[in-house]
N, C-alpha and C positions, 0 to 999 in steps of 0.2 A: 457059554459064549454063543452057542448055536441059537439060543433063544434071542439074543440081542441082534444077531445077524438077520434072523428071520423077521424080527420086528422092524428092523431098518428097511428090509426089502419090501415089506408090506406098506410101510410109510411112504417109500418112494413110489410104489405102484399106485397107491391112493392119491398121492399128489399129482401124478400124471393124469389120472382119470379126472380129477377135479379140474385140472388145467384144461384138458380137452373139452369137458362139458362147459366150462366158462367161455372158452373160445367159440364153441357151438352156439351158446346163448347170445353172444355178442353178434355173431354173423346173422342169426335169425332175427335179432332186433333190427339190424341194419336193413335186412330184406323187407321186414314188415313196415319199416319207416318209408322205404321206397314205394311200397304198395300204397301207403297212405298218401304220398305225394302224387302218385299217378291218379288216384281217385279224386284228389283235389283238382288236378289238371282236367280230368274228364268233366267234372262239374262246371268248370270255367268254360270249357269248349261247348258244352251243352247250352250254357247261358248265352254265349256268343251266337250260337246257332239260333236259339229262340229269338234273340234280339233282331237278327237278320230277317227272320221270317215275319216277325211282327211289324218291323219297319216296312217291309214290302207290302204287307197287308194294309197297314194304316195309311200308307201313302198311295195305295192303289197302284203300285208300280209292278213291274215284271218280277216274277219270283226269282230269287238269286240262286239258281240251280247250281252253278259252278262253285260258289262259295259254300253252299250247304253240303255239296258232295265232298269238297275238300275237308271241311270240318268233320263230316261223318267218317271219312277215311282216317283222320287223326284220332278220333275217338276209338275207332275199331283197333287201331294200332296200339293205343294205350291199354285197351282191354286185353289184347294179346300179350302185351308185356306183363300185365298183372298175372296172367295164367302162367307165363314162363317163370315169373318170380315165385309163385306158389309152388311150382315144381322144384325150384332150387331149394326152397324151404324144406320140402319133403326129402330131398336128397341129403341135406345137412342133417336132418333128424334121423335118417336111416343109418348114418355113419356110426 
């Protein structure tokens, strides 16, 4: 009877570990997806910035300093958010 009880305890313990690992993988997947979205946002912002600069150049108009500065700030914020998300991934993996 002790054998069956021991087997049951090990099965329950294993199921908990598998459940925790599954939850961890789901969380990491969500965080990686968030990073991918942020990277996509950065590409779009950079494209917008390039279009502003080129339009200014091609029309021989005043450089859009304020708009470029705003977009640059948004890009920097996205990069910072990516770093924060990478830290969260490391924290989840360390658990």
